[in-house]
Residue frames as a rotation matrix with the C-alpha (Angstrom) as fourth column:
MET 1
0.202 0.812 0.548 8.60
-0.789 -0.197 0.582 13.98
0.581 -0.550 0.601 3.31
ALA 2
-0.834 -0.533 0.143 9.43
-0.494 0.604 -0.625 11.93
0.247 -0.592 -0.767 6.39
ILE 3
-0.019 0.799 -0.601 7.17
0.004 0.602 0.799 9.04
1.000 0.013 -0.015 7.27
PRO 4
0.123 0.084 0.989 5.94
-0.921 -0.360 0.145 9.42
0.369 -0.929 0.033 10.85
LYS 5
-0.384 -0.295 -0.875 7.06
0.047 0.940 -0.338 6.64
0.922 -0.171 -0.347 13.20
PHE 6
0.405 0.588 0.700 5.30
-0.763 -0.203 0.613 5.53
0.503 -0.783 0.367 16.37
ALA 7
-0.682 -0.721 0.123 7.02
-0.642 0.510 -0.572 3.61
0.349 -0.469 -0.811 19.16
GLY 8
0.531 0.847 0.021 5.55
-0.754 0.460 0.469 0.44
0.388 -0.265 0.883 20.58
SER 9
-0.618 -0.689 0.378 6.27
-0.781 0.591 -0.200 -2.89
-0.086 -0.419 -0.904 22.19
ILE 10
-0.170 0.513 -0.842 5.14
-0.287 0.791 0.540 -6.47
0.943 0.333 0.013 22.00
THR 11
-0.665 0.073 0.743 3.23
-0.745 -0.004 -0.667 -7.63
-0.046 -0.997 0.057 25.06
THR 12
-0.863 0.462 -0.206 0.56
0.436 0.886 0.157 -10.10
0.255 0.046 -0.966 26.15
SER 13
-0.572 0.787 0.232 -3.17
-0.815 -0.577 -0.052 -9.39
0.093 -0.219 0.971 26.26
GLY 14
0.589 0.726 0.356 -5.09
-0.769 0.639 -0.031 -12.23
-0.250 -0.255 0.934 27.87
SER 15
0.390 -0.441 0.808 -3.89
0.151 0.897 0.416 -15.39
-0.908 -0.040 0.416 26.18
SER 16
0.798 -0.073 0.598 -2.82
0.599 -0.011 -0.801 -13.57
0.065 0.997 0.035 22.98
GLU 17
-0.417 -0.892 -0.176 0.26
0.837 -0.452 0.307 -11.68
-0.354 -0.019 0.935 21.92
ALA 18
0.746 0.665 0.032 -0.36
0.639 -0.702 -0.314 -7.97
-0.186 0.255 -0.949 21.28
ILE 19
-0.395 -0.809 0.435 1.44
0.847 -0.504 -0.170 -4.94
0.357 0.301 0.884 19.93
ARG 20
0.453 0.441 -0.775 1.12
0.717 -0.697 0.023 -1.74
-0.530 -0.565 -0.632 21.96
LEU 21
-0.199 -0.485 0.852 1.62
0.864 -0.496 -0.081 1.47
0.462 0.720 0.517 20.01
ASP 22
-0.905 -0.241 -0.350 2.05
0.379 -0.831 -0.408 5.08
-0.193 -0.502 0.843 21.10
LYS 23
-0.039 0.976 -0.214 -1.32
0.709 -0.124 -0.694 6.80
-0.704 -0.179 -0.688 21.68
LYS 24
-0.285 -0.138 -0.948 -0.22
-0.354 -0.905 0.238 9.57
-0.891 0.403 0.209 19.30
LEU 25
-0.995 -0.050 0.084 -0.77
0.051 0.464 0.884 7.15
-0.084 0.884 -0.459 16.38
PHE 26
-0.416 0.909 0.029 -4.44
0.909 0.415 0.020 6.81
0.007 0.034 -0.999 17.28
ARG 27
0.100 0.402 -0.910 -4.88
0.394 -0.856 -0.335 10.55
-0.914 -0.326 -0.244 17.86
THR 28
-0.421 -0.365 -0.830 -3.36
-0.520 -0.653 0.551 11.45
-0.743 0.664 0.085 14.50
HIS 29
-0.803 0.181 -0.568 -5.01
-0.444 0.454 0.772 8.56
0.398 0.872 -0.284 12.62
PRO 30
-0.412 0.705 0.577 -8.53
-0.775 0.062 -0.629 8.08
-0.479 -0.707 0.521 14.02
GLU 31
0.261 0.486 -0.834 -9.26
-0.845 0.533 0.047 5.46
0.467 0.693 0.549 11.36
PHE 32
-0.399 -0.465 -0.791 -7.42
0.019 0.858 -0.514 3.07
0.917 -0.220 -0.333 13.71
ARG 33
-0.122 0.435 0.892 -9.95
-0.920 -0.387 0.063 3.57
0.372 -0.813 0.447 16.53
GLN 34
-0.715 -0.146 0.684 -10.62
-0.539 0.738 -0.407 0.81
-0.445 -0.659 -0.606 19.05
LYS 35
-0.023 0.663 0.748 -12.41
-0.007 0.748 -0.664 -2.31
-1.000 -0.021 -0.012 17.81
THR 36
0.496 0.092 -0.863 -11.54
-0.828 -0.248 -0.502 -1.51
-0.261 0.964 -0.047 14.18
LYS 37
0.788 -0.209 0.579 -10.60
0.248 0.969 0.012 -4.68
-0.563 0.133 0.815 12.31
VAL 38
0.400 -0.753 -0.522 -7.03
-0.879 -0.476 0.013 -4.71
-0.259 0.454 -0.853 11.01
GLN 39
0.965 -0.239 0.108 -4.74
0.258 0.940 -0.222 -7.19
-0.049 0.242 0.969 9.33
ALA 40
0.386 -0.911 -0.146 -0.97
-0.560 -0.357 0.748 -7.49
-0.733 -0.207 -0.648 9.52
SER 41
0.986 -0.163 0.013 1.08
0.100 0.539 -0.836 -8.43
0.130 0.826 0.548 6.46
VAL 42
0.339 -0.940 -0.040 4.74
0.189 0.026 0.982 -9.35
-0.921 -0.341 0.187 6.82
ILE 43
0.982 0.064 -0.177 6.37
-0.143 -0.357 -0.923 -7.51
-0.122 0.932 -0.341 3.92
ALA 44
0.252 -0.942 -0.221 10.01
-0.281 0.147 -0.948 -8.30
0.926 0.301 -0.228 4.78
THR 45
0.035 -0.327 -0.944 12.03
0.810 0.563 -0.165 -9.72
0.586 -0.759 0.284 7.65
GLY 46
-0.590 -0.268 -0.761 11.35
0.763 -0.492 -0.419 -7.41
-0.262 -0.828 0.495 10.59
LYS 47
-0.938 0.300 -0.174 8.77
-0.339 -0.899 0.277 -5.33
-0.074 0.319 0.945 8.66
VAL 48
-0.522 0.847 0.105 4.99
0.800 0.528 -0.284 -5.50
-0.296 -0.064 -0.953 9.15
LEU 49
-0.896 0.374 0.241 2.33
-0.189 -0.810 0.554 -3.47
0.403 0.451 0.797 7.37
ILE 50
-0.658 0.732 -0.176 -0.88
0.540 0.296 -0.788 -3.00
-0.525 -0.614 -0.590 9.39
SER 51
-0.914 0.396 0.092 -3.97
-0.142 -0.523 0.840 -2.19
0.380 0.755 0.534 7.30
LEU 52
-0.386 0.882 0.271 -7.64
-0.725 -0.109 -0.679 -1.65
-0.570 -0.459 0.682 7.96
VAL 53
-0.821 0.244 0.517 -9.83
0.421 0.870 0.258 -4.56
-0.386 0.429 -0.816 6.88
ASP 54
-0.641 0.633 -0.433 -12.37
-0.752 -0.630 0.191 -3.47
-0.152 0.449 0.881 4.29
ASP 55
-0.672 0.432 0.602 -15.45
0.116 0.864 -0.491 -5.65
-0.732 -0.260 -0.630 4.66
THR 56
0.081 0.743 -0.664 -17.30
-0.726 -0.412 -0.550 -4.24
-0.683 0.527 0.507 1.65
PRO 57
0.660 0.247 0.709 -18.24
0.170 0.870 -0.462 -6.82
-0.731 0.426 0.533 -1.03
ALA 58
0.940 -0.333 -0.081 -16.15
-0.184 -0.292 -0.938 -5.01
0.289 0.897 -0.336 -3.69
ALA 59
0.241 -0.910 0.337 -13.05
-0.968 -0.250 0.016 -5.26
0.070 -0.330 -0.941 -1.50
THR 60
-0.006 -0.221 0.975 -13.37
-0.510 0.839 0.187 -9.02
-0.860 -0.497 -0.118 -1.08
THR 61
0.898 0.431 0.088 -13.80
-0.145 0.477 -0.867 -9.88
-0.416 0.766 0.491 -4.77
GLU 62
0.689 -0.722 -0.059 -10.17
0.015 0.096 -0.995 -9.31
0.724 0.685 0.077 -5.78
GLU 63
0.617 -0.592 -0.518 -7.05
0.748 0.236 0.621 -10.15
-0.245 -0.771 0.588 -3.85
SER 64
0.861 -0.359 0.361 -4.75
-0.144 -0.852 -0.504 -7.17
0.489 0.382 -0.785 -3.51
ASP 65
0.079 -0.925 -0.372 -1.12
0.753 0.300 -0.586 -6.75
0.654 -0.234 0.720 -2.56
PRO 66
0.748 0.303 -0.591 -0.80
0.649 -0.520 0.555 -4.82
-0.140 -0.799 -0.585 0.70
LEU 67
-0.207 -0.897 -0.390 2.58
0.624 -0.428 0.654 -3.38
-0.753 -0.108 0.649 -0.29
VAL 68
-0.708 0.037 0.705 1.27
0.638 -0.394 0.661 -2.09
0.302 0.918 0.256 -3.62
ASP 69
0.387 0.920 0.065 -1.84
0.740 -0.352 0.574 -0.73
0.551 -0.174 -0.816 -1.86
ALA 70
0.478 -0.282 -0.832 0.35
0.676 -0.487 0.553 1.08
-0.561 -0.827 -0.043 0.69
PHE 71
-0.639 -0.768 0.046 2.53
0.594 -0.455 0.664 2.58
-0.489 0.452 0.747 -2.07
LEU 72
-0.449 0.534 0.717 -0.50
0.665 -0.336 0.667 3.73
0.597 0.776 -0.204 -4.08
SER 73
0.638 0.657 -0.403 -2.03
0.747 -0.399 0.532 5.28
0.188 -0.640 -0.745 -0.95
PHE 74
0.043 -0.735 -0.676 1.26
0.621 -0.511 0.595 7.09
-0.783 -0.445 0.435 -0.24
LEU 75
-0.788 -0.358 0.500 1.37
0.610 -0.350 0.711 8.27
-0.079 0.866 0.494 -3.85
ALA 76
0.037 0.899 0.436 -2.24
0.754 -0.311 0.579 9.51
0.656 0.307 -0.689 -3.77
ASP 77
0.663 0.158 -0.732 -1.62
0.690 -0.506 0.517 11.43
-0.289 -0.848 -0.444 -0.54
ASP 78
-0.332 -0.884 -0.329 1.55
0.576 -0.467 0.671 12.97
-0.746 0.033 0.665 -1.96
ILE 79
-0.636 0.169 0.753 -0.27
0.688 -0.317 0.652 14.06
0.349 0.933 0.085 -5.12
LEU 80
0.454 0.889 0.057 -3.04
0.723 -0.405 0.559 15.68
0.520 -0.213 -0.827 -3.06
ASN 81
0.722 -0.175 -0.669 -0.66
0.530 -0.482 0.698 17.36
-0.445 -0.859 -0.255 -0.61
ASN 82
-0.142 -0.868 -0.476 2.07
0.025 -0.484 0.875 18.38
-0.990 0.112 0.090 -3.09
PRO 83
0.710 0.516 0.479 0.51
0.439 0.208 -0.874 19.01
-0.551 0.831 -0.079 -6.52
ALA 84
0.714 -0.494 -0.496 3.46
-0.640 -0.748 -0.177 21.20
-0.283 0.444 -0.850 -7.53
ARG 85
-0.235 -0.845 0.480 5.62
-0.505 0.528 0.682 18.06
-0.830 -0.082 -0.551 -7.67
ILE 86
0.411 0.458 0.789 3.59
0.410 0.679 -0.608 16.64
-0.814 0.573 0.091 -10.57
ALA 87
-0.143 -0.513 -0.846 5.46
-0.663 -0.585 0.467 16.92
-0.735 0.628 -0.256 -13.85
ALA 88
0.845 0.416 -0.336 5.03
-0.512 0.449 -0.732 15.53
-0.153 0.791 0.592 -17.34
LEU 89
0.456 -0.702 0.547 7.35
0.481 0.712 0.512 12.79
-0.749 0.029 0.662 -18.54
PRO 90
-0.229 -0.596 -0.770 10.07
-0.475 -0.621 0.623 14.13
-0.849 0.509 -0.141 -20.81
LYS 91
0.638 0.511 -0.576 9.29
-0.723 0.141 -0.676 13.58
-0.264 0.848 0.459 -24.50
SER 92
-0.225 -0.811 -0.540 12.52
-0.882 0.405 -0.240 11.56
0.413 0.422 -0.807 -24.84
ILE 93
-0.812 -0.022 0.583 11.28
-0.387 0.769 -0.510 8.96
-0.437 -0.639 -0.633 -22.33
VAL 94
0.250 0.962 0.107 7.88
-0.400 0.203 -0.894 8.74
-0.882 0.181 0.435 -24.04
ALA 95
0.481 -0.130 -0.867 9.58
-0.871 0.042 -0.489 8.27
0.100 0.991 -0.093 -27.44
ARG 96
-0.616 -0.778 -0.118 11.96
-0.742 0.625 -0.244 5.60
0.264 -0.062 -0.963 -26.07
SER 97
-0.553 0.492 0.673 9.10
-0.317 0.623 -0.715 3.74
-0.771 -0.609 -0.189 -24.38
SER 98
0.527 0.780 -0.339 7.03
-0.584 0.042 -0.811 3.82
-0.618 0.625 0.477 -27.56
LYS 99
0.121 -0.577 -0.808 9.96
-0.922 0.237 -0.307 2.47
0.368 0.782 -0.503 -29.57
LEU 100
-0.820 -0.474 0.321 10.56
-0.569 0.736 -0.366 -0.37
-0.063 -0.483 -0.873 -27.06
ALA 101
-0.449 0.737 0.505 6.88
-0.058 0.540 -0.840 -1.37
-0.892 -0.406 -0.199 -27.14
GLN 102
-0.282 0.385 -0.879 6.15
-0.880 -0.468 0.077 -0.89
-0.382 0.795 0.471 -30.84
ASN 103
-0.480 0.057 -0.876 6.08
-0.596 0.711 0.373 -4.61
0.644 0.700 -0.308 -31.75
ILE 104
-0.984 0.173 0.049 4.24
0.067 0.604 -0.794 -5.80
-0.167 -0.778 -0.606 -28.64
VAL 105
-0.426 0.901 -0.085 0.67
-0.349 -0.077 0.934 -6.91
0.835 0.427 0.347 -29.25
VAL 106
-0.989 0.151 0.005 -1.66
0.045 0.324 -0.945 -7.13
-0.144 -0.934 -0.327 -26.23
SER 107
-0.363 0.931 -0.025 -5.30
0.008 0.030 1.000 -7.81
0.932 0.363 -0.019 -25.67
ASP 108
-0.159 0.422 0.893 -7.72
-0.943 -0.332 -0.011 -7.33
0.292 -0.844 0.450 -22.77
GLU 109
0.828 0.517 -0.216 -8.14
-0.466 0.850 0.247 -11.11
0.311 -0.104 0.945 -22.94
ASP 110
0.002 -0.918 -0.396 -4.45
-0.126 0.393 -0.911 -11.78
0.992 0.052 -0.115 -22.16
HIS 111
0.966 0.257 0.022 -3.75
-0.070 0.177 0.982 -13.36
0.248 -0.950 0.189 -18.78
ILE 112
0.073 -0.959 0.275 -0.58
-0.854 -0.202 -0.479 -12.99
0.514 -0.200 -0.834 -16.76
PRO 113
0.140 -0.041 -0.989 0.64
0.137 0.990 -0.022 -16.40
0.981 -0.133 0.144 -15.57
GLU 114
0.936 0.337 -0.098 0.52
0.106 -0.007 0.994 -17.09
0.335 -0.941 -0.042 -11.81
ASP 115
0.485 -0.817 -0.313 4.31
0.842 0.339 0.420 -17.46
-0.236 -0.467 0.852 -11.55
VAL 116
-0.116 -0.484 0.867 4.98
0.634 -0.708 -0.310 -13.93
0.765 0.513 0.389 -12.88
THR 117
0.076 0.064 -0.995 5.84
0.917 -0.395 0.044 -11.35
-0.391 -0.916 -0.089 -10.23
LEU 118
0.451 0.131 0.883 5.13
0.594 -0.783 -0.187 -7.71
0.666 0.609 -0.431 -10.90
């Protein structure tokens, strides 16, 4: 499944820098209507992820990773649009994973240190 791409350019709007994007983006994705609050996250050199800002109290309680959020959104859309692609893990992978994790003890109280990257 190809990811749609929309052309644009960097310009000036008043005393601010702005990014102009093809009107087709806004026609095909009305969630990005005018005056909608968005945020831009630099995810790599030359790569920006633009996301809607969710002002609900639940959304502001936990910090999220915009790249993980984007991947999970892509995955959810793909599952909804292509349910035939869903397949069970082979039993051999489940058995190998169980064997690798058999001596690991975890608790809901365990905390992942700040310097660990997932």
